[in-house]
N, C-alpha and C positions, 0 to 999 in steps of 0.2 A: 319247298315249304319247310319252315322251321318247326321242329317238334317241341311244343312247350314242356312236355314231360321230361325231356332230356336236358333242359337248361339247368345250369347251376346259378343261383341268384344270391348276390350280396347287396343289400340295400344300405346306402350310405346316408340316408336321411329318413328317419322315423322319429317318433316322439313318445315320451312317457308322460302320463298324467300321474304325478307323484302321489303315493298313498298317504293317508292322513297320519300314519304313525312313523313316518320316515325319520324324524329327528329324535324319537324316543330312545334314550340310552346312548345317543351319539354326541351329546354336548356335555361339557363339565356342569356339575350341579349348579354352580353360580350363574350359569347362562340359561338354565332350563326355562325360566319364565320369559326369556327374550327370544326363544326359538320361534320360527314361523309355526302357525297352528291353523287348523281348520275351524272356522266358525260358521254357524248356520243362520241364515237370514229368516225373517218372519214368514217368507214364502216357502221355506224349506230348502232353498238353494244353498250350496256350499261355497265358501270363499276361503282362500288362504289369507291370513293376516300377518303382516310383519311390520313392526314399529309403527303401528297405526294405519298402515296402508292395506286396503282390502283388494284382493285380486281374485275375482270369480273364475270358476272353471267355465269358460265360454263354450257353449255347446258345439260350435263349429270346430273346436279343437278335439272333439271326441265323438264324431258322428259316424264312425266306421260301422258298417252293418245296418245303418238306419236308412229308410227310404228318403230320397232327396226332398220330398215335400214336408218332411219333419225337421229339416235343418233350420237353424236360427242362431241368433246371438244371445238368446236368453241363458242366464247362468244355469248350470246343471248340477245334479247330485251324482254321487258315485254309482248309485243303483240305477241311474238312467243311462249309464255308459256300458259298453261291452267290457267285460271283466279284463280283457287283454289290454285295455288302456292303462290300468294301474296295477294289475297283478302279473308278476313276471312269469309264473308258471302258465297262466292262461295266455299270456303273450306268445310264449313259445308254441303253445298249441295252435294259436292263430297263424303263426309263422309257418308251421308245418302244413296247415290248410292251404296256404298260398305258395308252398314250396320254397320258402325263403330260408336259406341256410344261416345267414348272419345279418345282423342289423346294428346300425349305430343310432342311438336315441338321444335327441336333443331335449333339454329341459322344457318345462311348461311354465309353472308359476314363477320361477326365477328369471323368466324371459328366455327366448331361444338362445340368446347370447350369454346367459348367466349374469346379466348386468344389474339385476335388481339390487344385489348387495353392494354394488358400486355407487349407485345414485341414491340409495335410500338406507337409512339406519345408521347407528353409531358404528364407526369403522372397526373398533376393537371387537364388537359383537359380530359384525359382518364377516370379519376374518375367520372367526370360529365357525360361522354358518357355511362359509364356502368350503372349508375342510370337511365339515360334517356332511354336506351335500355330496361331495366327491367320495367320501368313505361309503356312504349309503349306495351311491351309484356303482362303485366298484365291487362292493361286498354283497349287497342284497339284490341288486339288479343284474349286473354282469356276472358276478361271482357264482350265482346259483346255476348258471348254464354257461360255463366259460367258453365253450366253442361256438356259442350262438350270438355273441355280442361283441362289438367293437367299443371299448370303453371311451368315454368322452367327458373330459373334465371342464369345470368352470374356473375362473380366475378372479383374484382380488385386484380389479383393474384401476383402483385408485392409487396404486403404488407399484411401479415396475419392478422394484427389487423383490417385493412380496410375491408379485405375479411370477417372476422368474423362479423363486424358491418353490412355488407350488408346481410349476412345470417340472422341476427336478424331482420333487416328492412324488408326483403322479407317475413319472417315468420309472421311478424305483419300484412302484407298485404295478408296473406293466401297462400303464396308460400313456399312449403317445399320440393323443388327439385332444385338442381343446377347442372350445367355442368362444368367439369374441365378436363384438358388434362390427358392422360395416364401417360406421363413422363414430369413433369413440368420442370425438369432440361433442357430440350431442349429449353426452353424459357428464359434461363438465370437465373433461380431461383434454390434454394436448392432443392434436391430431397424430395419427399413426406415423406420419413422416418425421415428426419431431425426434431428435436424438434422445429425448427423454425416455423413449421406449427401447433403446438399444440393448439394455440388460435383458429385457424380455426376449427380443429376437435372438440374442446370443444364446440364451438358454434353450429356446425353441430349436435352433440349428444344432446345438451340441447334443440334444437328446433325440433328434430326428422326429420331432413332434409336428403333426399336421395342424395348421391353423384353419379351423372351419368357420366360414362366414355365412350365416344363414340369411336368406331373403327376409326383408322386413325388419332389419336391425339397424337401419340407417337414419332413424328419426322420422320415417314416413315418406311416402312418395308424394311429390308436389301434386296437388289436386287443384284444377282450375277454380272450382267453387263447391259449396255444399250441395249444389244442384246436380253435380256430376253423379252419374248413376254408380251404384255399388259395383256392378259388373265392369264398368269402365275402370274404376279404381283397382279392382281385382286384376283385370287384364294388364294394367300398367305396373304390377308389382315387381316384375323383373327389371324395370328401369333402374331400381336402386342397386341391383347387382351389377348392372352395366356401369353405373357411376363409380362404384367401388373398384371395379376392374381397371378402369381408366386411371383412377386416382392412385392405385398401388403400382400398376405396371410402369408408369412413368415416374415413379418415386425413387428416391435414393435407396430405399429398403432392398429392392431386388438386386441392385448392383452391389451394395454393401454386404448383403447376406444372400448370395446366389444359390444356396441350397435350400432356401425356405420354400415351403409348399403351402399355398392357399387353396382351400377347397371351397368352391362356390356352391353352397348348399341350397337346393331347391330353386336355383335361378334359371333353369332351363338351358338349352344349348342353341336354339335356332337363331339367336341374335349374334352368336359369336363370329361367323364368317364375315358379316357386314362390318362389325366393330373392328376385327383384325385388319380388314382392308382399309378402313378409315384410319386406324393406327399407323399402318404402313405409309399411307399417303401423307398424313400430317407430319410424321417423323422425317420422311425424306425431304419434304418441301420446307419445313419450318425450323429444323434443328440447327441450321447454320447460324441463325441469329438468336435463337432462344438459349443456346448452350446445353441443350439436352444431350446426354451421352449414355447409351445403354451398354456400351462396351465395344471394343474393336470387332467389327464384323457381326455384331449381334443385332438382330432386328426385333421389332415388337412381337412378331409371331414366334420367334425363338424364345423370347422371354415368357410369353404365354404358355408355350408347350413345356417349358422348363419349370416354371414356378406356379402354375395354376392347374387345377383339375375342376371338372364340372359334373353335373348330374342332371337327369331328366326323369320324368314319370311317363309322359306322353309328349313326344316332340318329333313327329315324323319329318318335318322340314330340316331339323338338325341332323337326323340320321342320314337323310339324302345327301346332306353337305358335310358328312363326317370327315372326309379327307381334307377339306378346307380348315376344319377345326383341329384335327389331329386325333385319330382314333384312340391313341394312347392316353388321352386326357379325359375321356368320357366314361362316366360311371352311371349306374342306375339307382333309382330310389323308389320305394313304395309309398312313403309318406303316411304310414299308419300312425294315428287313427284320424287324420285330418280329412277335410271334405274333398281334397284332391286325390285321396288315396285310391290305389288300384286294387286293394284287397276286396274279395278273396281270389279273383280271377286274374291276378297280376301276371302270371306266366303267359296266359292266352293274350292279354293285352300287349305285353312286351314282344311276343313272337310276331304279332302283326306289325308292330313298330319297326322291327329289325329286318323285315322282308327285304331281300336284295343284298344283305351283308354276307360276307364269306364266313365260313365256320370259325376261322381264327378271329375275325372281327367280333362275332357273336360272343365268343369266349372272353375276349378282352373287355367288352362293354358290360357283360352280365356279371363277371366276377374277377377276372384276372387283374384288371386295372386297380380295382378296390383292394384286392389282396396285396398287390405290390405297394400301393400307396400307404396302406395302414398296417403292413407287416403281418398279415393274417396267413397262417400256414395250415389252416384246418383242412383244406381240400387235399393238400399234399400228404398230410398225416393220415387222414381217414380214407383217402381214395375217392376219386371222382364219383364212382358208381353209388357210393353211399350218401352223396351230397346232392343228388339231382332232385328236381321237383317231384318226380315219381316216387323216389325213395322216401322223401320226407312226407308226402301225402299218404304213403302206405303205413306210416306210423300211427295214423288216426283210424280208430275203429268206429267212432261216432263223432258227430260234430253238430252243434246247435248253431244255426245261422240266423235264428230269429232275433229281431231287434229288441232291446230292453224296453220295458213299458215306461212311458212318460205320463206324469199326472196331467189329465186333460186340462186342468186349470192353468197349468204352466207351459203347455205345449205352444210352440210358435204359431201365430195366426197368419194365414196367407194374406199377402198384401193385395190391395185393389189396383195398385200401379207399381211401376218399377221402383225398387228401393234405391234411395239416393245416399250419397256419402254422408250428408248431414244427418239423415235419419239413422244411418248406421252408428254414428257417433253417439247419438242420443240413446239408442237401444243398448249399446255396449256400456254406456254410463261409466261407472267406476273402473271398468276394466281398462280403459285407456287414459284415465286420469292418474297422474303421478308417474306414469311410465312414458317411454318414447318409442316403444316398438309397436309395429302394427299387429 
C-alpha cells in the first residue's frame, strides 16, 4: 500500500482566478484606462472587460470546495469563491491542506493559453498587458512564495519576434515555462509548423523553456450537434490534445528543434499507448511514399518520449499502461480550483491511482519528473522530509473547508433532463463569444 502522507507532490496544472487589482500600478499611466478591469453586472456577477469584450468568471472555473450539486455555468463573484482561487496566501494554505509542495498556475480570464491579448485589442496595448500580466504573476503570485510555484508566462503571439523577446525576458526573471494554444491558427496566426515561428522556437530552446499546451485551447472539440450532451462533450475534451500531439509529433518542429519540450496539460494519459501504437504503424507503413522522416533510427515513440510530457488527475488505465507511455514522461496535476480538481484529498486519491507502481515510479510521477522538466530544486534544497504531504499538512493548525455562500437567486438550478452542448453555449453566453477556447 502507498502511504499518502509520505508522498511529495508537485502539481503541473492548476489555475489562478486573477484578483481585481492585478493591473493596478503595473502599466504606464498612458495605458491605465486601457487595462483589463472588473465590471459588475446588474445581477451582481463580476466580469473582466478588455477592449469592449466581457469575460465572466464562470463558476465551473472556481468550484473547489463546493458540493457538486451547486456547480454551474453561471457567472460568479469573488465572494462566492474559495479565497484560494484568487488570493495567493490562501492558495498556499489550501496547498498545504492537500499536501501539495509546488504548483504551476495557468491564467483564467486571458484564456488558459494567454491568447486573449493576441486575438483581441490594439496590439500596442496588448503588448503592454502581456508584460504586465507576467510581471504580476512572477512578482505577486509566485514571488510571494518562491518555493511553492512554478512560474508560467504568456506571450504576444501575434509577432514571433516579440514572443521570442518575451521568452528571453521571462527567462532572465527565472521563468522558464510558457503557455500557448494547441492550434494557433484558430487565432488568426500561421500554424505552428510554419517557419514563421522559428524565432520563437529558437528562443524556447536557447532558454530551456517548456511549452505548455493546455486542453481546450484548440478552438473547440468537434461536436456532432447541439443535442450532444454536455457530459459527452466534456468526455471528448482530451481529443483536442490527441490532435495536437499528432500534429506536432510529425511536424518539422521536433526535427529542427530536437531539444524542445511540449507539456500536454490536463490532457490525461490513458490514450497515449493507443496513439503511440497507431503512430508507429502509420509511420512504418506510409513514410516510404509520404516523405516523412523523423531522423535516422528515430521512431514516433522516441520522439514522444524525447519531446513531450503529460499529466493526469485520475487516470488509472494510463497508470496501468505506464510502461507503454514511458514513466519518465508522466506528471501529476491537482487542477485547483476547477470542477475536475482532487482537492483537498488529492494525496489519498493519487495513492489509489498509483497502486502497483514501484517506489521509484511513484517518486518519478509525483514529483521527480516535474522537478526535472521545470528545473525545480526545492526538494533537494529543503530535504524530502520537509516536503511530504504529512509535513505540509502539519503546518496547518486550523482549516475551514466550508463552501462560500452563493446568493440563492443566482445559484444554479438543477436541470430536469441531461444538459446538452447547445444549452451549455446559451448558459455560458458571453463567456464563449469572442474567444475560441472551451
